C-alpha positions, -999 to +999 in steps of 0.1 A: +000+000+000+013+034-009+010+061+017-002+095+005+007+125+027-014+156+019+000+190+029-021+221+033+007+245+023+037+244+000+059+254+028+048+224+050+056+201+021+090+217+014+099+214+051+096+176+049+113+171+015+148+157+015+173+179-002+177+176-040+143+160-044+122+163-076+087+177-073+061+174-101+038+204-108+008+203-131-025+222-137-053+197-136-091+193-141-105+168-117-141+157-121-158+162-088-190+146-099-213+141-128-245+161-123-269+152-152-275+157-189-237+157-196-229+184-170-202+177-145-187+195-116-150+201-124-123+211-099-095+230-117-063+236-098-026+228-095-013+195-082+021+194-065+035+159-058+067+141-050+077+105-043+097+103-011+109+069+002+079+051-013+053+076+000+037+103-021+038+139-009+008+159-023-005+194-021-035+204-042-040+241-048-076+247-060-084+275-085-121+270-092-149+244-089-175+249-116-201+232-138-191+223-173-204+201-201-186+167-204-163+182-229-163+220-229-166+235-264-189+252-289-223+259-275-212+253-239-224+282-217-195+275-193-168+274-219-154+310-214-154+305-176-137+272-180-110+286-202-104+315-177-101+290-149-075+270-169-056+302-176-055+310-139-044+274-131-015+276-156-005+309-142-006+295-107+014+265-118+041+288-132+042+308-099+045+275-079+074+263-101+091+297-096+085+296-059+097+260-054+128+268-076+136+298-054+135+274-024+161+251-040+136+224-050+141+206-083+108+211-103+096+191-132+063+190-150+041+159-147+015+142-127+019+114-102-011+092-105-027+088-071-049+060-082-082+060-062-068+086-037-083+120-044-062+151-039-072+168-007-083+204-009-058+229+004-054+266+009-025+280-011-002+303+009+035+308+004+040+309+041+021+309+074+006+342+084+026+364+108+013+369+143-018+392+140-021+387+102-055+375+090-056+338+080-075+341+047 
């Protein structure tokens, strides 16, 4: 059995990574559920993963959860919102790659398949809030 450790922040994940470790970063669309009539609830975000001593370290950074047709496209009333969410996810993935690189982490593109384990929702913060700073 593979153990998956979900982290709520990138900094928490970085703190437990061994030095010179490779981390995979990718924008993803994860189907949350199928509603009806070809409409599904899609979770769009950035998945950050690493394999460490046989365990998977994971941090999921959500961008948006929204309704879309099974395959967004022509005639889909959600297509523009879907494309905007993807643009935000790709931008966030770039920011995450830059941030991890600045922390000395080796970053590669790609997805580590978690099988039946669903990425846990997390709040993306580059660091913990300072004393007295709001935790938004």
